[in-house]
All heavy atoms as TSV, in Angstrom:
chain	resi	resn	atom	element	x	y	z
A	1	MET	N	N	-21.191	-23.037	-3.651
A	1	MET	CA	C	-19.994	-22.684	-2.927
A	1	MET	C	C	-19.885	-21.166	-2.866
A	1	MET	O	O	-20.226	-20.466	-3.801
A	1	MET	CB	C	-18.777	-23.287	-3.614
A	1	MET	CG	C	-17.492	-23.010	-2.902
A	1	MET	SD	S	-16.212	-24.098	-3.534
A	1	MET	CE	C	-14.999	-23.799	-2.303
A	2	GLY	N	N	-19.396	-20.649	-1.740
A	2	GLY	CA	C	-19.312	-19.205	-1.541
A	2	GLY	C	C	-18.074	-18.588	-2.154
A	2	GLY	O	O	-17.302	-19.224	-2.867
A	3	GLU	N	N	-17.908	-17.320	-1.861
A	3	GLU	CA	C	-16.756	-16.571	-2.360
A	3	GLU	C	C	-15.494	-16.959	-1.588
A	3	GLU	O	O	-15.562	-17.466	-0.472
A	3	GLU	CB	C	-17.016	-15.069	-2.192
A	3	GLU	CG	C	-18.177	-14.544	-2.999
A	3	GLU	CD	C	-17.898	-14.565	-4.485
A	3	GLU	OE1	O	-16.755	-14.296	-4.885
A	3	GLU	OE2	O	-18.833	-14.847	-5.245
A	4	TRP	N	N	-14.335	-16.664	-2.188
A	4	TRP	CA	C	-13.063	-16.947	-1.525
A	4	TRP	C	C	-12.960	-16.194	-0.210
A	4	TRP	O	O	-12.431	-16.706	0.772
A	4	TRP	CB	C	-11.890	-16.563	-2.427
A	4	TRP	CG	C	-11.536	-17.629	-3.399
A	4	TRP	CD1	C	-11.766	-17.602	-4.742
A	4	TRP	CD2	C	-10.905	-18.884	-3.129
A	4	TRP	NE1	N	-11.315	-18.761	-5.322
A	4	TRP	CE2	C	-10.779	-19.569	-4.336
A	4	TRP	CE3	C	-10.445	-19.500	-1.968
A	4	TRP	CZ2	C	-10.204	-20.821	-4.435
A	4	TRP	CZ3	C	-9.865	-20.750	-2.067
A	4	TRP	CH2	C	-9.751	-21.394	-3.283
A	5	SER	N	N	-13.452	-14.963	-0.184
A	5	SER	CA	C	-13.355	-14.169	1.038
A	5	SER	C	C	-14.089	-14.843	2.193
A	5	SER	O	O	-13.646	-14.779	3.336
A	5	SER	CB	C	-13.895	-12.761	0.810
A	5	SER	OG	O	-15.246	-12.819	0.387
A	6	GLU	N	N	-15.204	-15.503	1.907
A	6	GLU	CA	C	-15.937	-16.228	2.945
A	6	GLU	C	C	-15.119	-17.423	3.440
A	6	GLU	O	O	-15.103	-17.720	4.631
A	6	GLU	CB	C	-17.287	-16.695	2.414
A	6	GLU	CG	C	-18.246	-15.560	2.118
A	6	GLU	CD	C	-19.511	-16.040	1.427
A	6	GLU	OE1	O	-19.702	-17.259	1.268
A	6	GLU	OE2	O	-20.307	-15.165	1.039
A	7	TYR	N	N	-14.445	-18.083	2.531
A	7	TYR	CA	C	-13.608	-19.222	2.904
A	7	TYR	C	C	-12.503	-18.765	3.849
A	7	TYR	O	O	-12.230	-19.385	4.870
A	7	TYR	CB	C	-13.006	-19.869	1.650
A	7	TYR	CG	C	-12.027	-20.975	1.946
A	7	TYR	CD1	C	-12.475	-22.246	2.280
A	7	TYR	CD2	C	-10.661	-20.745	1.905
A	7	TYR	CE1	C	-11.587	-23.271	2.552
A	7	TYR	CE2	C	-9.760	-21.762	2.172
A	7	TYR	CZ	C	-10.224	-23.021	2.497
A	7	TYR	OH	O	-9.345	-24.023	2.781
A	8	PHE	N	N	-11.858	-17.648	3.517
A	8	PHE	CA	C	-10.761	-17.155	4.342
A	8	PHE	C	C	-11.241	-16.639	5.697
A	8	PHE	O	O	-10.477	-16.631	6.657
A	8	PHE	CB	C	-9.960	-16.087	3.610
A	8	PHE	CG	C	-9.151	-16.633	2.457
A	8	PHE	CD1	C	-9.105	-15.976	1.247
A	8	PHE	CD2	C	-8.436	-17.806	2.588
A	8	PHE	CE1	C	-8.348	-16.469	0.193
A	8	PHE	CE2	C	-7.676	-18.321	1.541
A	8	PHE	CZ	C	-7.643	-17.645	0.345
A	9	GLU	N	N	-12.494	-16.200	5.776
A	9	GLU	CA	C	-13.048	-15.816	7.073
A	9	GLU	C	C	-13.162	-17.035	7.975
A	9	GLU	O	O	-12.899	-16.960	9.175
A	9	GLU	CB	C	-14.409	-15.150	6.902
A	9	GLU	CG	C	-14.333	-13.742	6.343
A	9	GLU	CD	C	-15.711	-13.159	6.055
A	9	GLU	OE1	O	-16.728	-13.766	6.442
A	9	GLU	OE2	O	-15.758	-12.085	5.444
A	10	ASP	N	N	-13.548	-18.157	7.404
A	10	ASP	CA	C	-13.677	-19.388	8.177
A	10	ASP	C	C	-12.326	-20.035	8.468
A	10	ASP	O	O	-12.149	-20.686	9.502
A	10	ASP	CB	C	-14.566	-20.394	7.434
A	10	ASP	CG	C	-16.004	-19.931	7.332
A	10	ASP	OD1	O	-16.423	-19.096	8.159
A	10	ASP	OD2	O	-16.703	-20.395	6.411
A	11	PHE	N	N	-11.374	-19.882	7.538
A	11	PHE	CA	C	-10.056	-20.508	7.673
A	11	PHE	C	C	-8.959	-19.468	7.417
A	11	PHE	O	O	-8.274	-19.514	6.392
A	11	PHE	CB	C	-9.908	-21.675	6.682
A	11	PHE	CG	C	-10.955	-22.732	6.844
A	11	PHE	CD1	C	-12.044	-22.786	5.984
A	11	PHE	CD2	C	-10.858	-23.672	7.859
A	11	PHE	CE1	C	-13.015	-23.760	6.133
A	11	PHE	CE2	C	-11.830	-24.651	8.018
A	11	PHE	CZ	C	-12.919	-24.694	7.153
A	12	PRO	N	N	-8.753	-18.529	8.353
A	12	PRO	CA	C	-7.774	-17.467	8.121
A	12	PRO	C	C	-6.348	-17.989	7.962
A	12	PRO	O	O	-5.521	-17.355	7.312
A	12	PRO	CB	C	-7.901	-16.571	9.354
A	12	PRO	CG	C	-8.538	-17.423	10.386
A	12	PRO	CD	C	-9.398	-18.409	9.647
A	13	GLU	N	N	-6.065	-19.166	8.503
A	13	GLU	CA	C	-4.716	-19.723	8.375
A	13	GLU	C	C	-4.394	-20.148	6.945
A	13	GLU	O	O	-3.238	-20.360	6.590
A	13	GLU	CB	C	-4.511	-20.905	9.332
A	13	GLU	CG	C	-5.336	-22.126	9.018
A	13	GLU	CD	C	-6.776	-22.086	9.528
A	13	GLU	OE1	O	-7.192	-21.086	10.119
A	13	GLU	OE2	O	-7.477	-23.083	9.315
A	14	GLU	N	N	-5.415	-20.248	6.087
A	14	GLU	CA	C	-5.215	-20.599	4.678
A	14	GLU	C	C	-4.920	-19.378	3.804
A	14	GLU	O	O	-4.526	-19.515	2.656
A	14	GLU	CB	C	-6.454	-21.322	4.128
A	14	GLU	CG	C	-6.744	-22.650	4.796
A	14	GLU	CD	C	-5.681	-23.697	4.497
A	14	GLU	OE1	O	-5.088	-23.652	3.413
A	14	GLU	OE2	O	-5.444	-24.543	5.370
A	15	ASN	N	N	-5.117	-18.192	4.350
A	15	ASN	CA	C	-4.909	-16.961	3.595
A	15	ASN	C	C	-3.440	-16.567	3.669
A	15	ASN	O	O	-2.913	-16.268	4.739
A	15	ASN	CB	C	-5.787	-15.847	4.174
A	15	ASN	CG	C	-5.773	-14.610	3.322
A	15	ASN	OD1	O	-4.945	-14.454	2.445
A	15	ASN	ND2	N	-6.707	-13.711	3.594
A	16	SER	N	N	-2.768	-16.545	2.544
A	16	SER	CA	C	-1.338	-16.228	2.520
A	16	SER	C	C	-1.048	-14.803	3.000
A	16	SER	O	O	0.069	-14.509	3.423
A	16	SER	CB	C	-0.772	-16.438	1.122
A	16	SER	OG	O	-1.422	-15.585	0.205
A	17	ALA	N	N	-2.038	-13.927	2.968
A	17	ALA	CA	C	-1.842	-12.562	3.455
A	17	ALA	C	C	-1.680	-12.508	4.967
A	17	ALA	O	O	-1.239	-11.497	5.509
A	17	ALA	CB	C	-3.011	-11.686	3.036
A	18	ASN	N	N	-2.013	-13.598	5.657
A	18	ASN	CA	C	-1.896	-13.637	7.110
A	18	ASN	C	C	-0.557	-14.191	7.576
A	18	ASN	O	O	-0.402	-14.549	8.739
A	18	ASN	CB	C	-3.033	-14.463	7.715
A	18	ASN	CG	C	-4.372	-13.799	7.523
A	18	ASN	OD1	O	-4.456	-12.591	7.396
A	18	ASN	ND2	N	-5.417	-14.587	7.489
A	19	TYR	N	N	0.413	-14.251	6.680
A	19	TYR	CA	C	1.746	-14.740	7.028
A	19	TYR	C	C	2.762	-13.628	6.797
A	19	TYR	O	O	2.653	-12.861	5.839
A	19	TYR	CB	C	2.116	-15.964	6.180
A	19	TYR	CG	C	1.336	-17.195	6.586
A	19	TYR	CD1	C	0.070	-17.428	6.088
A	19	TYR	CD2	C	1.870	-18.098	7.488
A	19	TYR	CE1	C	-0.663	-18.550	6.474
A	19	TYR	CE2	C	1.156	-19.223	7.876
A	19	TYR	CZ	C	-0.103	-19.438	7.368
A	19	TYR	OH	O	-0.823	-20.537	7.760
A	20	ASP	N	N	3.740	-13.543	7.687
A	20	ASP	CA	C	4.769	-12.529	7.509
A	20	ASP	C	C	5.815	-13.011	6.512
A	20	ASP	O	O	5.712	-14.109	5.964
A	20	ASP	CB	C	5.401	-12.128	8.850
A	20	ASP	CG	C	6.192	-13.251	9.513
A	20	ASP	OD1	O	6.402	-14.306	8.888
A	20	ASP	OD2	O	6.591	-13.054	10.681
A	21	GLU	N	N	6.838	-12.196	6.287
A	21	GLU	CA	C	7.849	-12.515	5.280
A	21	GLU	C	C	8.670	-13.750	5.628
A	21	GLU	O	O	9.318	-14.338	4.776
A	21	GLU	CB	C	8.773	-11.318	5.026
A	21	GLU	CG	C	9.570	-10.856	6.231
A	21	GLU	CD	C	8.797	-9.996	7.219
A	21	GLU	OE1	O	7.700	-9.521	6.907
A	21	GLU	OE2	O	9.309	-9.819	8.339
A	22	ARG	N	N	8.635	-14.169	6.888
A	22	ARG	CA	C	9.360	-15.375	7.309
A	22	ARG	C	C	8.473	-16.618	7.308
A	22	ARG	O	O	8.899	-17.688	7.696
A	22	ARG	CB	C	9.945	-15.171	8.693
A	22	ARG	CG	C	10.998	-14.099	8.734
A	22	ARG	CD	C	11.607	-13.986	10.100
A	22	ARG	NE	N	12.558	-12.898	10.131
A	22	ARG	CZ	C	12.984	-12.335	11.229
A	22	ARG	NH1	N	12.555	-12.773	12.396
A	22	ARG	NH2	N	13.853	-11.358	11.178
A	23	GLY	N	N	7.222	-16.450	6.895
A	23	GLY	CA	C	6.311	-17.583	6.820
A	23	GLY	C	C	5.605	-17.902	8.126
A	23	GLY	O	O	4.955	-18.930	8.250
A	24	ARG	N	N	5.679	-16.999	9.092
A	24	ARG	CA	C	5.010	-17.215	10.377
A	24	ARG	C	C	3.576	-16.699	10.296
A	24	ARG	O	O	3.322	-15.625	9.772
A	24	ARG	CB	C	5.750	-16.494	11.502
A	24	ARG	CG	C	7.153	-17.045	11.740
A	24	ARG	CD	C	7.855	-16.256	12.799
A	24	ARG	NE	N	8.012	-14.877	12.299
A	24	ARG	CZ	C	8.677	-13.933	12.938
A	24	ARG	NH1	N	9.246	-14.174	14.080
A	24	ARG	NH2	N	8.781	-12.734	12.412
A	25	TYR	N	N	2.645	-17.468	10.841
A	25	TYR	CA	C	1.231	-17.098	10.825
A	25	TYR	C	C	0.957	-15.982	11.818
A	25	TYR	O	O	1.436	-15.998	12.944
A	25	TYR	CB	C	0.364	-18.310	11.157
A	25	TYR	CG	C	-1.106	-17.975	11.272
A	25	TYR	CD1	C	-1.840	-17.660	10.145
A	25	TYR	CD2	C	-1.743	-17.949	12.503
A	25	TYR	CE1	C	-3.182	-17.337	10.224
A	25	TYR	CE2	C	-3.084	-17.631	12.598
A	25	TYR	CZ	C	-3.803	-17.324	11.463
A	25	TYR	OH	O	-5.123	-17.004	11.551
A	26	CYS	N	N	0.196	-14.990	11.402
A	26	CYS	CA	C	-0.249	-13.896	12.260
A	26	CYS	C	C	-1.762	-13.784	12.110
A	26	CYS	O	O	-2.250	-13.412	11.046
A	26	CYS	CB	C	0.397	-12.580	11.853
A	26	CYS	SG	S	2.177	-12.549	12.010
A	27	ALA	N	N	-2.494	-14.101	13.167
A	27	ALA	CA	C	-3.959	-13.985	13.123
A	27	ALA	C	C	-4.337	-12.539	12.803
A	27	ALA	O	O	-3.741	-11.605	13.350
A	27	ALA	CB	C	-4.561	-14.422	14.443
A	28	PRO	N	N	-5.317	-12.338	11.920
A	28	PRO	CA	C	-5.660	-10.983	11.472
A	28	PRO	C	C	-6.046	-10.033	12.603
A	28	PRO	O	O	-5.773	-8.845	12.525
A	28	PRO	CB	C	-6.839	-11.192	10.529
A	28	PRO	CG	C	-6.852	-12.625	10.197
A	28	PRO	CD	C	-6.122	-13.351	11.263
A	29	ASN	N	N	-6.679	-10.520	13.654
A	29	ASN	CA	C	-7.146	-9.652	14.734
A	29	ASN	C	C	-6.185	-9.591	15.907
A	29	ASN	O	O	-6.503	-9.008	16.936
A	29	ASN	CB	C	-8.526	-10.102	15.217
A	29	ASN	CG	C	-9.562	-9.976	14.122
A	29	ASN	OD1	O	-9.466	-9.100	13.282
A	29	ASN	ND2	N	-10.531	-10.854	14.115
A	30	SER	N	N	-5.012	-10.170	15.764
A	30	SER	CA	C	-4.023	-10.158	16.837
A	30	SER	C	C	-3.125	-8.930	16.704
A	30	SER	O	O	-3.078	-8.298	15.642
A	30	SER	CB	C	-3.160	-11.417	16.765
A	30	SER	OG	O	-2.326	-11.370	15.622
A	31	PRO	N	N	-2.402	-8.587	17.753
A	31	PRO	CA	C	-1.451	-7.464	17.641
A	31	PRO	C	C	-0.409	-7.710	16.553
A	31	PRO	O	O	-0.032	-6.782	15.841
A	31	PRO	CB	C	-0.790	-7.420	19.021
A	31	PRO	CG	C	-1.773	-8.048	19.941
A	31	PRO	CD	C	-2.490	-9.099	19.120
A	32	GLU	N	N	0.021	-8.959	16.402
A	32	GLU	CA	C	0.995	-9.269	15.360
A	32	GLU	C	C	0.402	-9.056	13.973
A	32	GLU	O	O	1.056	-8.566	13.065
A	32	GLU	CB	C	1.496	-10.714	15.489
A	32	GLU	CG	C	2.300	-10.973	16.744
A	32	GLU	CD	C	1.437	-11.291	17.960
A	32	GLU	OE1	O	0.204	-11.477	17.815
A	32	GLU	OE2	O	1.996	-11.340	19.053
A	33	GLY	N	N	-0.865	-9.451	13.810
A	33	GLY	CA	C	-1.551	-9.241	12.538
A	33	GLY	C	C	-1.707	-7.770	12.213
A	33	GLY	O	O	-1.542	-7.348	11.061
A	34	TYR	N	N	-2.002	-6.973	13.237
A	34	TYR	CA	C	-2.120	-5.528	13.046
A	34	TYR	C	C	-0.777	-4.948	12.632
A	34	TYR	O	O	-0.694	-4.145	11.703
A	34	TYR	CB	C	-2.617	-4.856	14.327
A	34	TYR	CG	C	-2.605	-3.353	14.245
A	34	TYR	CD1	C	-3.584	-2.674	13.531
A	34	TYR	CD2	C	-1.602	-2.611	14.848
A	34	TYR	CE1	C	-3.565	-1.295	13.419
A	34	TYR	CE2	C	-1.570	-1.235	14.748
A	34	TYR	CZ	C	-2.555	-0.579	14.041
A	34	TYR	OH	O	-2.520	0.777	13.939
A	35	GLN	N	N	0.293	-5.368	13.312
A	35	GLN	CA	C	1.626	-4.876	12.974
A	35	GLN	C	C	2.024	-5.280	11.555
A	35	GLN	O	O	2.629	-4.495	10.832
A	35	GLN	CB	C	2.660	-5.398	13.966
A	35	GLN	CG	C	2.573	-4.741	15.320
A	35	GLN	CD	C	3.566	-5.335	16.299
A	35	GLN	OE1	O	3.957	-6.486	16.182
A	35	GLN	NE2	N	3.972	-4.537	17.269
A	36	LEU	N	N	1.685	-6.489	11.172
A	36	LEU	CA	C	1.994	-6.960	9.823
A	36	LEU	C	C	1.268	-6.107	8.782
A	36	LEU	O	O	1.864	-5.658	7.802
A	36	LEU	CB	C	1.607	-8.428	9.670
A	36	LEU	CG	C	1.836	-9.069	8.303
A	36	LEU	CD1	C	3.315	-9.033	7.937
A	36	LEU	CD2	C	1.326	-10.493	8.299
A	37	ALA	N	N	-0.019	-5.855	9.004
A	37	ALA	CA	C	-0.793	-5.034	8.068
A	37	ALA	C	C	-0.245	-3.613	8.004
A	37	ALA	O	O	-0.114	-3.030	6.915
A	37	ALA	CB	C	-2.262	-5.017	8.477
A	38	GLN	N	N	0.097	-3.053	9.153
A	38	GLN	CA	C	0.638	-1.704	9.198
A	38	GLN	C	C	1.992	-1.646	8.485
A	38	GLN	O	O	2.264	-0.728	7.717
A	38	GLN	CB	C	0.787	-1.247	10.642
A	38	GLN	CG	C	1.236	0.186	10.793
A	38	GLN	CD	C	1.312	0.609	12.249
A	38	GLN	OE1	O	1.372	-0.217	13.140
A	38	GLN	NE2	N	1.310	1.900	12.486
A	39	SER	N	N	2.816	-2.639	8.708
A	39	SER	CA	C	4.118	-2.700	8.059
A	39	SER	C	C	3.971	-2.776	6.540
A	39	SER	O	O	4.701	-2.111	5.795
A	39	SER	CB	C	4.890	-3.910	8.578
A	39	SER	OG	O	6.084	-4.080	7.878
A	40	ARG	N	N	3.011	-3.566	6.072
A	40	ARG	CA	C	2.787	-3.690	4.623
A	40	ARG	C	C	2.279	-2.390	4.020
A	40	ARG	O	O	2.649	-2.025	2.908
A	40	ARG	CB	C	1.819	-4.836	4.337
A	40	ARG	CG	C	2.475	-6.183	4.538
A	40	ARG	CD	C	1.548	-7.319	4.227
A	40	ARG	NE	N	2.263	-8.588	4.347
A	40	ARG	CZ	C	1.673	-9.752	4.440
A	40	ARG	NH1	N	0.361	-9.838	4.399
A	40	ARG	NH2	N	2.386	-10.847	4.551
A	41	ARG	N	N	1.424	-1.668	4.773
A	41	ARG	CA	C	0.937	-0.372	4.273
A	41	ARG	C	C	2.087	0.627	4.172
A	41	ARG	O	O	2.207	1.354	3.178
A	41	ARG	CB	C	-0.159	0.181	5.189
A	41	ARG	CG	C	-1.512	-0.442	4.992
A	41	ARG	CD	C	-2.604	0.333	5.724
A	41	ARG	NE	N	-2.392	0.376	7.166
A	41	ARG	CZ	C	-2.830	-0.536	8.027
A	41	ARG	NH1	N	-3.514	-1.567	7.602
A	41	ARG	NH2	N	-2.598	-0.403	9.313
A	42	ILE	N	N	2.940	0.662	5.179
A	42	ILE	CA	C	4.077	1.577	5.166
A	42	ILE	C	C	5.029	1.224	4.031
A	42	ILE	O	O	5.510	2.105	3.316
A	42	ILE	CB	C	4.804	1.553	6.528
A	42	ILE	CG1	C	3.918	2.193	7.596
A	42	ILE	CG2	C	6.152	2.266	6.453
A	42	ILE	CD1	C	4.413	1.988	9.017
A	43	GLN	N	N	5.284	-0.063	3.850
A	43	GLN	CA	C	6.178	-0.504	2.789
A	43	GLN	C	C	5.620	-0.117	1.411
A	43	GLN	O	O	6.360	0.359	0.540
A	43	GLN	CB	C	6.390	-2.010	2.866
A	43	GLN	CG	C	7.425	-2.532	1.907
A	43	GLN	CD	C	7.658	-4.021	2.070
A	43	GLN	OE1	O	6.797	-4.748	2.544
A	43	GLN	NE2	N	8.821	-4.464	1.673
A	44	ALA	N	N	4.327	-0.292	1.216
A	44	ALA	CA	C	3.705	0.071	-0.064
A	44	ALA	C	C	3.800	1.580	-0.297
A	44	ALA	O	O	4.097	2.025	-1.415
A	44	ALA	CB	C	2.254	-0.382	-0.096
A	45	ALA	N	N	3.574	2.377	0.753
A	45	ALA	CA	C	3.676	3.833	0.626
A	45	ALA	C	C	5.108	4.241	0.299
A	45	ALA	O	O	5.334	5.126	-0.537
A	45	ALA	CB	C	3.202	4.509	1.906
A	46	ASN	N	N	6.067	3.600	0.937
A	46	ASN	CA	C	7.478	3.909	0.674
A	46	ASN	C	C	7.851	3.554	-0.765
A	46	ASN	O	O	8.572	4.304	-1.430
A	46	ASN	CB	C	8.393	3.170	1.648
A	46	ASN	CG	C	8.366	3.760	3.041
A	46	ASN	OD1	O	7.922	4.885	3.228
A	46	ASN	ND2	N	8.826	3.001	4.010
A	47	GLN	N	N	7.379	2.422	-1.254
A	47	GLN	CA	C	7.665	2.021	-2.622
A	47	GLN	C	C	7.049	2.994	-3.618
A	47	GLN	O	O	7.674	3.337	-4.627
A	47	GLN	CB	C	7.178	0.601	-2.881
A	47	GLN	CG	C	8.010	-0.454	-2.196
A	47	GLN	CD	C	7.437	-1.852	-2.351
A	47	GLN	OE1	O	6.287	-2.031	-2.735
A	47	GLN	NE2	N	8.247	-2.838	-2.023
A	48	ALA	N	N	5.836	3.447	-3.332
A	48	ALA	CA	C	5.177	4.407	-4.223
A	48	ALA	C	C	5.945	5.724	-4.246
A	48	ALA	O	O	6.160	6.306	-5.319
A	48	ALA	CB	C	3.734	4.638	-3.766
A	49	ARG	N	N	6.367	6.182	-3.082
A	49	ARG	CA	C	7.120	7.441	-3.003
A	49	ARG	C	C	8.465	7.309	-3.709
A	49	ARG	O	O	8.902	8.220	-4.410
A	49	ARG	CB	C	7.316	7.848	-1.533
A	49	ARG	CG	C	8.039	9.158	-1.354
A	49	ARG	CD	C	7.230	10.328	-1.903
A	49	ARG	NE	N	7.959	11.561	-1.664
A	49	ARG	CZ	C	8.010	12.564	-2.515
A	49	ARG	NH1	N	7.340	12.505	-3.654
A	49	ARG	NH2	N	8.694	13.641	-2.238
A	50	THR	N	N	9.123	6.171	-3.551
A	50	THR	CA	C	10.396	5.935	-4.227
A	50	THR	C	C	10.210	5.972	-5.735
A	50	THR	O	O	11.022	6.557	-6.463
A	50	THR	CB	C	11.000	4.586	-3.792
A	50	THR	OG1	O	11.233	4.623	-2.377
A	50	THR	CG2	C	12.298	4.283	-4.502
A	51	SER	N	N	9.137	5.383	-6.224
A	51	SER	CA	C	8.856	5.407	-7.664
A	51	SER	C	C	8.631	6.834	-8.157
A	51	SER	O	O	9.115	7.211	-9.230
A	51	SER	CB	C	7.636	4.550	-7.982
A	51	SER	OG	O	7.916	3.201	-7.727
A	52	GLU	N	N	7.903	7.623	-7.380
A	52	GLU	CA	C	7.671	9.022	-7.746
A	52	GLU	C	C	8.988	9.792	-7.822
A	52	GLU	O	O	9.228	10.545	-8.769
A	52	GLU	CB	C	6.756	9.702	-6.726
A	52	GLU	CG	C	5.332	9.238	-6.736
A	52	GLU	CD	C	4.523	9.828	-5.584
A	52	GLU	OE1	O	5.063	10.687	-4.835
A	52	GLU	OE2	O	3.364	9.436	-5.424
A	53	LEU	N	N	9.832	9.595	-6.823
A	53	LEU	CA	C	11.118	10.301	-6.798
A	53	LEU	C	C	12.019	9.853	-7.939
A	53	LEU	O	O	12.708	10.682	-8.549
A	53	LEU	CB	C	11.806	10.093	-5.449
A	53	LEU	CG	C	11.134	10.772	-4.260
A	53	LEU	CD1	C	11.811	10.346	-2.958
A	53	LEU	CD2	C	11.142	12.281	-4.402
A	54	ASN	N	N	12.021	8.564	-8.241
A	54	ASN	CA	C	12.819	8.068	-9.362
A	54	ASN	C	C	12.356	8.676	-10.676
A	54	ASN	O	O	13.170	9.031	-11.531
A	54	ASN	CB	C	12.783	6.543	-9.425
A	54	ASN	CG	C	13.655	5.903	-8.369
A	54	ASN	OD1	O	14.573	6.520	-7.841
A	54	ASN	ND2	N	13.365	4.655	-8.055
A	55	ALA	N	N	11.050	8.803	-10.855
A	55	ALA	CA	C	10.515	9.413	-12.069
A	55	ALA	C	C	10.919	10.885	-12.156
A	55	ALA	O	O	11.271	11.379	-13.237
A	55	ALA	CB	C	8.996	9.278	-12.097
A	56	GLU	N	N	10.887	11.571	-11.020
A	56	GLU	CA	C	11.277	12.976	-10.996
A	56	GLU	C	C	12.768	13.132	-11.319
A	56	GLU	O	O	13.159	14.000	-12.103
A	56	GLU	CB	C	10.978	13.571	-9.616
A	56	GLU	CG	C	11.197	15.056	-9.516
A	56	GLU	CD	C	10.789	15.617	-8.168
A	56	GLU	OE1	O	9.962	15.000	-7.479
A	56	GLU	OE2	O	11.319	16.691	-7.817
A	57	ILE	N	N	13.588	12.275	-10.749
A	57	ILE	CA	C	15.028	12.313	-11.031
A	57	ILE	C	C	15.287	12.037	-12.507
A	57	ILE	O	O	16.093	12.722	-13.147
A	57	ILE	CB	C	15.775	11.298	-10.140
A	57	ILE	CG1	C	15.768	11.781	-8.688
A	57	ILE	CG2	C	17.201	11.074	-10.627
A	57	ILE	CD1	C	16.211	10.734	-7.688
A	58	HIS	N	N	14.595	11.055	-13.048
A	58	HIS	CA	C	14.749	10.725	-14.470
A	58	HIS	C	C	14.368	11.917	-15.347
A	58	HIS	O	O	15.049	12.226	-16.332
A	58	HIS	CB	C	13.908	9.500	-14.822
A	58	HIS	CG	C	14.013	9.100	-16.252
A	58	HIS	ND1	N	15.160	8.567	-16.789
A	58	HIS	CD2	C	13.117	9.186	-17.273
A	58	HIS	CE1	C	14.969	8.327	-18.070
A	58	HIS	NE2	N	13.733	8.687	-18.387
A	59	ALA	N	N	13.280	12.598	-14.988
A	59	ALA	CA	C	12.839	13.764	-15.763
A	59	ALA	C	C	13.880	14.878	-15.706
A	59	ALA	O	O	14.154	15.533	-16.719
A	59	ALA	CB	C	11.497	14.265	-15.235
A	60	ILE	N	N	14.475	15.097	-14.552
A	60	ILE	CA	C	15.494	16.144	-14.408
A	60	ILE	C	C	16.730	15.785	-15.244
A	60	ILE	O	O	17.270	16.651	-15.948
A	60	ILE	CB	C	15.864	16.333	-12.920
A	60	ILE	CG1	C	14.685	16.957	-12.166
A	60	ILE	CG2	C	17.128	17.195	-12.775
A	60	ILE	CD1	C	14.850	16.958	-10.663
A	61	ILE	N	N	17.154	14.547	-15.175
A	61	ILE	CA	C	18.323	14.117	-15.953
A	61	ILE	C	C	18.056	14.263	-17.439
A	61	ILE	O	O	18.890	14.774	-18.193
A	61	ILE	CB	C	18.697	12.661	-15.598
A	61	ILE	CG1	C	19.256	12.601	-14.174
A	61	ILE	CG2	C	19.692	12.088	-16.593
A	61	ILE	CD1	C	19.446	11.202	-13.635
A	62	THR	N	N	16.881	13.845	-17.890
A	62	THR	CA	C	16.528	13.944	-19.305
A	62	THR	C	C	16.499	15.398	-19.756
A	62	THR	O	O	16.999	15.741	-20.835
A	62	THR	CB	C	15.165	13.275	-19.547
A	62	THR	OG1	O	15.224	11.924	-19.107
A	62	THR	CG2	C	14.772	13.320	-20.997
A	63	LYS	N	N	15.952	16.257	-18.932
A	63	LYS	CA	C	15.861	17.686	-19.263
A	63	LYS	C	C	17.253	18.283	-19.433
A	63	LYS	O	O	17.489	19.035	-20.375
A	63	LYS	CB	C	15.109	18.424	-18.150
A	63	LYS	CG	C	15.042	19.912	-18.335
A	63	LYS	CD	C	14.345	20.564	-17.167
A	63	LYS	CE	C	14.410	22.072	-17.264
A	63	LYS	NZ	N	13.829	22.725	-16.088
A	64	HIS	N	N	18.169	17.952	-18.568
A	64	HIS	CA	C	19.490	18.571	-18.614
A	64	HIS	C	C	20.415	17.917	-19.629
A	64	HIS	O	O	21.409	18.517	-20.028
A	64	HIS	CB	C	20.130	18.568	-17.220
A	64	HIS	CG	C	19.448	19.518	-16.297
A	64	HIS	ND1	N	19.682	20.880	-16.340
A	64	HIS	CD2	C	18.526	19.333	-15.325
A	64	HIS	CE1	C	18.928	21.479	-15.434
A	64	HIS	NE2	N	18.219	20.558	-14.803
A	65	LYS	N	N	20.112	16.703	-20.064
A	65	LYS	CA	C	20.919	16.068	-21.103
A	65	LYS	C	C	20.747	16.745	-22.445
A	65	LYS	O	O	21.644	16.792	-23.249
A	65	LYS	CB	C	20.511	14.585	-21.247
A	65	LYS	CG	C	21.279	13.654	-20.384
A	65	LYS	CD	C	20.927	12.237	-20.752
A	65	LYS	CE	C	21.770	11.260	-19.986
A	65	LYS	NZ	N	21.456	9.883	-20.330
A	66	LYS	N	N	19.566	17.305	-22.716
A	66	LYS	CA	C	19.261	17.908	-24.009
A	66	LYS	C	C	19.954	19.250	-24.195
A	66	LYS	O	O	20.083	19.714	-25.301
A	66	LYS	CB	C	17.750	18.088	-24.141
A	66	LYS	CG	C	17.019	16.760	-24.247
A	66	LYS	CD	C	15.535	16.971	-24.381
A	66	LYS	CE	C	14.823	15.642	-24.460
A	66	LYS	NZ	N	13.384	15.785	-24.544
A	67	GLN	N	N	20.403	19.856	-23.112
A	67	GLN	CA	C	21.003	21.197	-23.222
A	67	GLN	C	C	22.447	21.143	-23.613
A	67	GLN	O	O	23.218	20.329	-23.523
A	67	GLN	CB	C	20.852	21.945	-21.921
A	67	GLN	CG	C	19.411	22.277	-21.631
A	67	GLN	CD	C	19.258	23.018	-20.315
A	67	GLN	OE1	O	20.190	23.154	-19.539
A	67	GLN	NE2	N	18.065	23.491	-20.066
């Protein structure tokens, strides 16, 4: 038996990554699939940036509490 990635190439509808947040199927090579992938990349970047900013805010608060 092959790898999971090979299975999903043959049956993309079985890959949960090909569904949007509402459970609608988006074929990977379709415009909807492209938009879904782009949206997920933007969301991940936003979450990472938010985490960085939260850490910076926490550091500033901690620094000024000690004074």
